[in-house]
N, C-alpha and C positions, 0 to 999 in steps of 0.2 A: 748196409755195410758189406764189404767184400766177404766172400765165403770164408768161414773158419771151420776148423775141425771141431766137432762136437765137444763141449766141455765135459771133462772126465771128473767124476766124483768118486771118493772124497779126495781132499788135498793130500799131498804126500806125507805131511806130518800131522800129528794130532794136536789140534789147537788147545791151548791152555788158557785159563782165565787170566786177564791182565792183572798185575798187582793193583791193590786198592790204592787209589790216589785221592786224597781228601781235597775237594775243590775249595776255592775261596768262599767266604761268606757271600750270600746272594746279593747283598747290598754293596759289595766291594767291586769297584771298577778300577782297572789299571790304566796308567798312561801308556801311550804308544812307546815302544822300544825304539830308540833313535838309531839312525845309521851313523856311519863315520861322519865326523864334523867337517863341513865344507865351508870355505870362505865364500864371500859374495862373488869374487872373481871366478872361482871354480863353478859356482852355480850358473853364472852367466855363460861361461864357456860350455858347460854341459847343455844348457838350453839351446845355444846357437848350434852346437854339434848335432843335437837331436833334429832340429829343423833342417840342417844341411843334409843329413843322411836321409830324412824323409823325402826331401825334394829330389835328391839324387836317385832314390829308388832302392836303397839298401846296399849291403847288408847292415842290419841293425845289430845283430849278435853273431859272433863267431865262437862256436864251441871248438876249442883248440885241444886236440888229443895229444897229450904229452907222451903217452906210451900206450900200448895195447896189453902190456903185462898187468896182472892183478893177482894178489895173494888171497882173495876171497874165493868162495866156492858157491856162488849164487846159482840156483837152478834155472833162473830166467835169463841168464846172460852167459855167453861162452868165452868171455875174455880170459878167464882163468885157464882155458885150454890153449892159449896162444903159445906158439913155439918160436915165432919171430915177430919182432916189432921194430919199426923205424925209430930213430932218435931225433931229438931236436937239432942235433949237430949234423944231421944228414941233409938239411936244407936250411936256407936263410929265413928263419921264422920271423925275424924282425922285418925283412923285406916283404914277407907275406902280409903281415899286419899293416904295414904302411900302405900296400896296394889295396887291401880290402877296406882299411880305414873305417872300422865299425864304431858304433857307440859303446859297445861292451864286448869283452872277451871273457869266456869262461874256460878255465883250465880243467880238462877232464881226462879220462883214460878209457879203458883200464883204470888203474889206481894211480893218480898223478903224483902222490907223495913218494912213490918209488924213485922218482927223479930227485936227486939230492941238491940240484942247483935251482930249485924253484924260486927262492928269494931273488936271485939274480935275473931269472926269467921275468918275474914280476916287474923289477926295476926297468928292464929293457923295454918291456911293453908299455909301461906307464910313460916313458920318456920319448917314445918313437913317433907319436902321431897326435899331438895336441891332447885334448881331453879324451880319456878312455877309462871306462869303468871295468875293473878286473875282479873276477871272482874265481872260485874253485869249488869243485864237487868231489868229495872224498868219503870213503866209509870210515875213516878216522883211526883205523887200528895202528897205523904207523905214526900218527900225529902225537906230538908231545907239546907241552906248554912252551918249551924253548923254540920249537919249530914254528908254532903258531905265532909267537911274538916276533920271530924273524920275518915271517911273511907280512905281518901287520906293519912292521917298521919299513919294509920294502915298498909298502903302498897298496897292498891288496885291499879291496873294498869290502869283500865279504867272503866268508868261508862257509860253504854249505856241507852239512854232514848228513848222510843218508840214515834214516831211522824209520823202520816200518813196524816195530814192536817195542813195547815197554817191558823189559825183562829178558829172561834167558832165551825166549823164542827168537830174539834178534840174533843171538849167537848162532842158533841153529840155522837160521835163514842164510847167514853170511858164511857159515862154516869156520868161524873164528871164535874159539873158546875165550870167554872173559871179555868180549868186545863191549857188551852193554855196561858192565861195571867200569870199564875203562872210560867210556863216554860219560857215564854218570859222574865221574870225578873230573874229567878234563873239561867238559863244556862249561860248567859253572866257573871254572878258573879262567877260561878264555873270555867269557862274558864279563867277569870282574875286571879283567885287564882292559876292557873297552872294545874288544874285538867284536865285529858284527857277525854273529853266528846265526845261521838259518838251518833248521832241520828240513830236509827233503823227505817227504813221506808219500809213498805210493798207496793209493786206495785200491784195495783188492779184496777178494772174497774172504781170504784168511784172516785179515786184520781189522775188520770193520769195528769190532769191539775194542780196538786199541786206538782208534782215531781220536776220539775225544780225550782219553788219557794222555796221548802224546801232546795235544795242544796244551793241556794243563802242565805236563812235565816240562815242556819247553818254557812256559812262563816261569815255572819254579827255577829253572836253570838260568833265566835271563836271556833266553834265545827266542828268535822268531821261528815260524814254521810255514812252509809252502807245500801245498798238496799237488799231486799229479795222479794220473790214472794208469793202472796196469794195462799193458799191451803184450800180446803174444808175438809182436813183430820181431823181437830180437832173435829168438831161436825157436819159435813155434810152440812154446810151452803154454798150453791153454788152462793148466790146472788152477790158476789164480784169477781167471776171468770171473766176473760176477754174472751169474746166469739169471734167467727170468724169475726163478723162485726166490731170489734175494734182492730184487729191485726195490721192494718196499723198504727193506732194511737200509740200503744205501741212501734212499731218498730221505729217510728219517735222520741218518747220520749227517747228511748235508744240511738239512734244516737246523740241526743242533749247532753245526759249525757257524752257519750264518747268524744265529742268535748269539753265539759266543764272541764273534769278531769284535763288536764294539766294547765288550766287557773286558776281554783279555788283552786287546791291543797288540797282539803279536802274530795274528794270522794274516799273512800278506797276500794270500790268494785273493783275486778279485771275486766279487759276487757273481759276475758273469761266468767266470771259469768254473766256480763251484757248482753253479746251477746247471752247467753243461755236463757234469760228471754222470748223473743218472741217464741223461740222453745218450751219452756215448755207449754205455752198457746196454741201452735199449736199441742200439743200432740206428740212432736218430740224429746224427750229426751230418753236416754237409759232406758230400762225396768228393769235394775238391779242397785242396790245401793251398791257401794263398800265401803261406809263410815260407815253406821250404824252398831253398834256392834263390830267394829274394831277400826277405828280412832276416832269415837264418841260414847259415852255412856251417858245415862241419869241416874243419881243417885236420887232416890225418897226420900221423907222425912221419909220413913220407912226403908231405907238402902237397897232397892232393885235396881236392874239394869234393865233398858230397853234399847234396841238397839238404839232407838231414841225417841224423845219426844212423838211420836204418836203411837208407837208400844207397845204391851203388855210386862209385866215383863218377863224376861228370867231367872233370878236367883237372889239370894242374893249376895251382893258385895263380901262376903267371898268365894263364889263359882264361881266367874266370870272367864270366859275364853274367850279371844278375838276370834271372829269368823274368820274362814279362807275362808268362802264361801260368795259370794255376796248375798244380800237379794233381792228377786224379788219384786220390788216396784218402781213405777214411779209417786207416788202421790204428790211429792213436788219438788220444786227447791229452798229450803231454802239455805241461804248462807253457813250454816255449811256443807251442802252436796256439793253444786256447787263449793265453793272455795277449798274444799279438793280434789275434782276430777280434778281440773285444772292440766294439765300436766306442769312439771317443765321446760318450754321452756325458751329461752333467754329473751323473753319479760316478762315472769312471774318473773324471777329472778330479772330483773331490776326494776320491780314494787315493789317487796319486799324490795330491797335495798333502793329504794326511800322512802318507807314508814318508814323504820328505820332511 
């Protein structure tokens, strides 16, 4: 892996033990948590769109930055320091989505819920280019049940909420007092309403003893959970990287997750991706990325295209051309990279069928 600054110990904050969560009985196995209900026609449209995008050569996913402003204070991200951000009204985002014509669009930020017109944005995207799957990633502090229901009615397919800790440490990480208690009330309400809620959890040195409790807590809330890897790519903060002294611990956590997947029915990360997490922290993943700029692009609030969230702008959306060459980079093992690089093996196909 490319050179990194030596990991500094200890972490910035003093870790606290996660709250005790009583797991289900050993003999209890849950059904898979369903996605939004789709008609047969929608499933056929989705399948045909997938094949078309694969044959065309991408992009499969557009991460659409709604704003660069954010009201959190995370130490691994500098969006909260933003003094200027473009707005969706600054360019024709519908024209951009039509031209890119991906399989899926994820609304991101900054914090996307700062934009008060999100339901209308979702409607516009859903209607502009045939089949398109729309999601959103939020820390959830500004989300209410009314806002979530409005987004669901507008057609959003999933709402992903970031959660790296069970309990007050999550408030400390995000710099938002009372955030965990807010999510503890809100997420079960959203799930009871039928909204497809996915927790986005980043595996890092500070929270390894929270990973399994988060999977259980998500199940308790009626939500799914997707895992990713911490990277210092955003702003150079190496404090949360897993160093060699903790590799055995992360390997055990991943083995526990793999064993829990068929039991809990809510862990949507592929086996391939989960098994790659220890390899990433051991500097043992491929040195080239086959995803950024081809299957994945980042659309900024100014209408520009970046190959991935962490790389510089490559063009305006109107001039975008999918790259045919891999990008030399091994700085991340985000789920958007790892899940896309998974080979379409029989095991992977069965995972996808089970998720649907």
